[in-house]
C-alpha positions in Angstrom: 192.4 101.2 -12.0 192.8 103.6 -8.9 196.3 104.9 -8.1 197.5 102.4 -5.1 200.7 103.5 -3.4 203.1 100.8 -1.9 201.8 101.2 1.5 198.3 100.5 0.6 199.3 97.5 -1.3 201.3 96.4 1.6 198.4 96.6 3.8 196.1 94.9 1.2 198.5 91.9 1.1 198.5 91.6 5.0 194.6 92.0 5.0 194.3 89.2 2.5 196.6 86.9 4.5 194.8 87.8 7.8 191.3 87.2 6.2 192.5 84.0 4.7 193.5 82.5 8.0 190.4 83.6 9.7 187.9 82.6 6.8 189.2 80.3 4.0 188.0 77.3 5.6 184.5 78.7 6.6 182.0 76.9 4.6 180.3 80.2 3.8 183.3 81.8 2.2 184.0 81.0 -1.7 187.1 83.3 -2.2 189.1 85.8 -0.7 190.9 88.5 -2.7 191.5 92.2 -3.0 189.9 94.1 -5.8 187.4 96.6 -7.0 184.0 97.1 -5.2 181.0 95.7 -7.1 178.3 98.5 -6.3 175.2 96.3 -7.4 175.5 92.5 -7.0 173.0 91.9 -9.6 174.5 94.1 -12.2 178.2 93.4 -11.3 179.1 97.0 -11.9 182.6 97.7 -10.9 183.6 100.8 -9.0 187.2 102.4 -8.6 187.1 101.8 -4.9 189.5 99.1 -3.7 188.6 96.8 -0.8 189.1 93.4 0.7 186.6 91.0 -0.8 185.4 88.1 1.1 183.1 86.3 -1.4 180.2 84.4 0.3 177.7 81.8 -0.8 174.0 82.6 -0.8 174.2 85.9 0.9 170.8 87.7 1.4 170.3 89.9 -1.6 170.8 93.6 -0.6 172.4 93.2 2.8 175.1 95.5 3.7 178.4 94.8 5.5 177.2 96.9 8.3 173.9 94.9 8.9 176.1 91.5 8.6 178.5 92.6 11.1 176.4 94.4 13.8 172.9 93.4 13.4 172.2 90.0 12.3 171.5 87.2 14.8 173.1 84.5 12.5 176.2 86.2 11.2 177.7 84.8 8.0 181.2 85.8 9.5 182.4 86.1 13.1 181.4 89.7 14.1 184.4 90.6 16.3 187.0 89.4 13.8 185.1 91.1 10.9 184.9 94.4 12.8 188.6 94.3 13.6 189.3 93.9 9.8 187.1 96.8 9.0 189.0 98.9 11.5 192.4 97.8 10.9 193.0 99.0 7.4 192.5 102.2 5.2 189.9 100.6 2.9 186.6 98.8 3.3 185.8 94.9 3.4 183.2 93.9 0.9 181.1 90.7 0.8 180.2 90.0 -2.8 178.0 87.1 -3.6 179.5 84.1 -5.4 179.2 80.3 -5.1 181.9 79.2 -7.6 182.2 75.8 -9.1 184.8 74.3 -11.4 183.7 74.4 -15.0 184.1 71.1 -16.3 181.0 69.7 -18.5 179.6 66.5 -17.2 176.2 64.8 -17.5 173.8 66.3 -19.9 175.3 68.1 -22.7 175.3 72.0 -22.1 173.8 74.4 -24.8 176.8 75.4 -27.0 177.4 79.0 -28.0 176.7 80.5 -31.5 176.2 83.9 -32.8 172.7 85.0 -33.9 172.2 85.1 -37.4 175.0 82.8 -38.6 175.7 79.1 -38.5 177.4 78.6 -35.0 180.9 77.8 -34.7 181.0 74.4 -33.0 183.7 74.4 -30.3 182.8 70.7 -29.4 183.8 69.0 -32.6 186.9 67.2 -33.5 189.3 69.5 -35.2 192.4 69.0 -37.3 194.7 70.8 -36.6 193.9 71.2 -32.9 193.8 74.6 -31.4 192.8 76.4 -28.3 189.1 76.7 -27.4 187.8 73.3 -28.5 186.6 70.3 -26.5 189.1 67.9 -24.7 189.1 65.4 -21.9 190.3 62.4 -20.2 189.3 59.3 -22.7 188.3 57.3 -19.6 185.7 59.8 -18.1 182.5 60.9 -19.4 183.0 64.7 -19.5 184.7 67.6 -21.3 186.4 70.7 -20.9 188.6 73.1 -23.0 191.9 72.6 -24.7 193.7 75.9 -23.5 196.4 76.0 -26.1 199.9 74.8 -27.3 202.8 74.9 -24.8 206.2 73.5 -24.8 208.5 72.1 -21.9 212.0 73.0 -21.5 213.1 70.1 -23.8 210.9 71.5 -26.6 208.5 68.8 -26.4 204.8 69.9 -27.5 202.0 69.8 -25.0 198.4 70.8 -24.6 197.5 73.0 -21.5 194.2 72.6 -19.5 193.0 72.0 -16.0 193.8 69.0 -13.9 190.1 68.4 -13.5 189.7 68.1 -17.2 192.6 66.1 -18.0 192.7 63.7 -14.9 190.0 64.7 -12.2 190.4 61.6 -10.2 193.1 60.7 -7.6 193.7 57.2 -9.3 194.4 58.8 -12.8 198.1 59.4 -13.1 200.7 60.5 -15.7 200.2 58.5 -18.9 196.6 58.8 -18.9 195.1 59.0 -22.5 193.5 62.4 -23.5 190.9 62.6 -26.3 189.9 65.5 -28.5 187.1 66.0 -28.3 186.2 65.0 -24.8 184.1 61.8 -24.3 180.8 64.1 -23.7 181.1 65.4 -27.1 181.9 62.0 -28.7 185.5 61.4 -28.1 187.1 58.5 -26.4 189.8 56.0 -26.8 189.6 56.1 -30.5 190.4 59.9 -30.6 193.4 60.0 -28.1 195.6 62.6 -29.2 198.1 63.0 -26.0 199.0 61.4 -22.7 198.9 63.2 -19.4 202.3 64.3 -18.3 202.0 66.4 -15.1 199.9 68.5 -13.0 200.5 71.5 -10.7 198.8 70.7 -7.4 202.1 70.8 -5.7 202.0 74.6 -6.4 198.3 74.8 -5.5 197.3 75.2 -9.0 194.4 73.3 -10.8 196.5 72.9 -14.1 198.0 70.2 -16.1 199.7 69.4 -19.4 199.5 66.4 -21.7 202.4 65.4 -24.1 201.2 65.0 -27.8 201.2 61.4 -28.8 203.3 60.2 -31.8 201.4 60.5 -34.9 198.6 62.6 -33.5 196.8 65.4 -35.2 198.8 68.7 -35.2 198.4 71.2 -32.5 198.9 74.9 -33.5 199.3 78.1 -31.6 195.7 79.6 -32.2 192.3 80.1 -30.5 189.2 79.3 -32.2 187.6 82.5 -33.4 190.3 84.8 -31.8 193.8 84.1 -33.4 197.4 83.2 -32.2 198.5 83.8 -28.8 201.5 86.3 -28.7 203.0 85.2 -25.1 202.1 85.3 -21.3 201.6 88.3 -19.1 200.4 89.0 -15.6 196.7 90.2 -15.3 195.9 93.5 -13.9 192.8 95.3 -12.5 190.6 96.8 -15.3 192.5 94.7 -18.1 190.0 93.8 -20.9 190.2 90.3 -21.6 188.8 87.5 -23.9 188.7 83.7 -24.0 187.5 80.9 -26.4 185.8 78.2 -24.5 184.1 74.8 -25.4 180.6 75.9 -24.1 180.1 79.7 -24.3 182.6 80.2 -27.3 184.2 83.8 -27.6 183.4 86.0 -24.3 184.7 89.3 -23.1 185.4 90.3 -19.5 187.1 92.8 -17.3 189.5 91.8 -14.5 188.2 93.0 -11.0 191.0 91.7 -8.8 193.9 94.0 -7.9 195.6 91.2 -6.0 195.1 87.5 -6.5 193.0 85.5 -4.0 192.6 82.0 -2.8 189.9 79.5 -2.4 189.2 75.9 -1.4 187.8 73.6 -4.0 186.9 69.9 -3.7 188.9 68.1 -6.3 187.9 64.6 -6.6 186.3 64.8 -3.1 189.2 66.3 -1.3 189.6 69.9 -0.2 192.6 71.7 -2.0 193.6 75.4 -1.9 193.8 77.1 -5.2 196.0 80.2 -5.2 196.8 83.1 -7.7 193.0 83.5 -8.5 191.8 86.7 -10.6 188.2 87.5 -11.0 186.8 88.6 -14.3 183.5 90.2 -14.7 181.5 90.3 -17.9 182.3 93.4 -20.1 178.6 94.1 -20.6 176.2 94.0 -17.6 174.7 90.4 -17.3 176.5 88.9 -20.4 177.4 85.4 -19.9 181.2 85.4 -19.3 181.9 81.5 -18.9 180.1 78.3 -18.2 180.5 74.5 -17.5 182.7 73.1 -20.1 185.0 76.2 -20.4 187.5 75.0 -17.9 190.9 75.1 -19.4 190.3 78.2 -21.6 193.0 80.8 -21.9 192.1 84.2 -20.9 194.0 86.7 -23.1 194.7 90.5 -22.9 192.3 91.8 -25.5 195.0 94.4 -26.6 197.9 92.1 -27.0 196.5 88.7 -27.1 198.9 87.6 -24.5 197.7 84.7 -22.0 197.0 86.1 -18.8 194.8 83.6 -17.0 193.9 79.8 -17.1 190.1 79.5 -16.5 188.8 76.9 -14.0 185.8 78.1 -12.2 183.0 80.4 -12.3 179.5 81.6 -11.1 176.3 82.4 -13.5 174.4 84.6 -11.0 175.9 87.2 -10.8 178.0 86.2 -13.8 181.8 85.9 -12.8 184.8 83.8 -14.1 187.8 82.7 -12.0 191.2 82.2 -13.6 194.7 81.3 -12.3 197.3 83.6 -13.3 199.2 82.3 -16.5 202.8 83.2 -15.4 202.1 81.1 -12.0 200.7 78.3 -14.2 203.5 78.1 -16.6 206.2 78.4 -13.9 204.4 75.6 -11.8 204.5 73.3 -15.0 207.9 74.3 -16.3 206.5 75.2 -19.9 206.2 78.1 -22.0 203.6 79.3 -24.5 204.4 77.9 -27.9 204.7 80.8 -30.3 204.6 78.7 -33.4 
């Protein structure tokens, strides 16, 4: 990560706030954050150059910021405001390509991950005991996401953590709704209920929720399928190497490209909602798959310490990129902690 002094970081925060006011509601804009420049949009190669990043949908491949800001007759972003942003701060403005969608699995069953040369580990099956990285969902809805992991509330009650759009997903679904493992798309339903929706974090602008384990349900352990136990929680930082275990793509590896977290607007159940504290993750190897539909709810772990740093909720496949909400913010909003046993 580049050496950024407090003045540059202060400028960066102001720039993100200014860009958010100008562009967050623009339908062409999918995310606003401050991070490392991606030199080649097709290859997702990170540089050490910090920049304000205004992620845009369907940008013509190969276009440069100067062309978009000065020459294009139909600008993606208002040219005078964009030019003012470029001139106001000691860093560049980048327009990475990204049309991000929440990563629940619906409809046809997505292809599941498996290593070449061995029997694939099935993350979509019923498991006992339950653990992070396996299929979960609302027992009333035909979909599936990922069980992120085991958490406990301040009273010590055991809960499972995932996204709101995995455990609820509809405005009419409130606390007490049944949660099945696996999700309905993977054969679960009312006969495989293991928990009941307890609360969500939308008041804090986070797409996260927890469900309290049902009396007599299968055991939930602090483990991630094909990875191991989570050792705690930490804040993500730029250039951090991370890994996750997800329902659809299994175990994948990535690099955090954000320096400061960003914001986006997502249409949860048809209503626009702002999501905050978003960190972008690039694939560790160029063009590798980093996430996919069905991985929503996965925990991203620091690959060196196995501490949970993010809760996966969205992504893009071309170029591949994952989006996660910072784990400390999620835990604070839900008033829960990582269960270490």
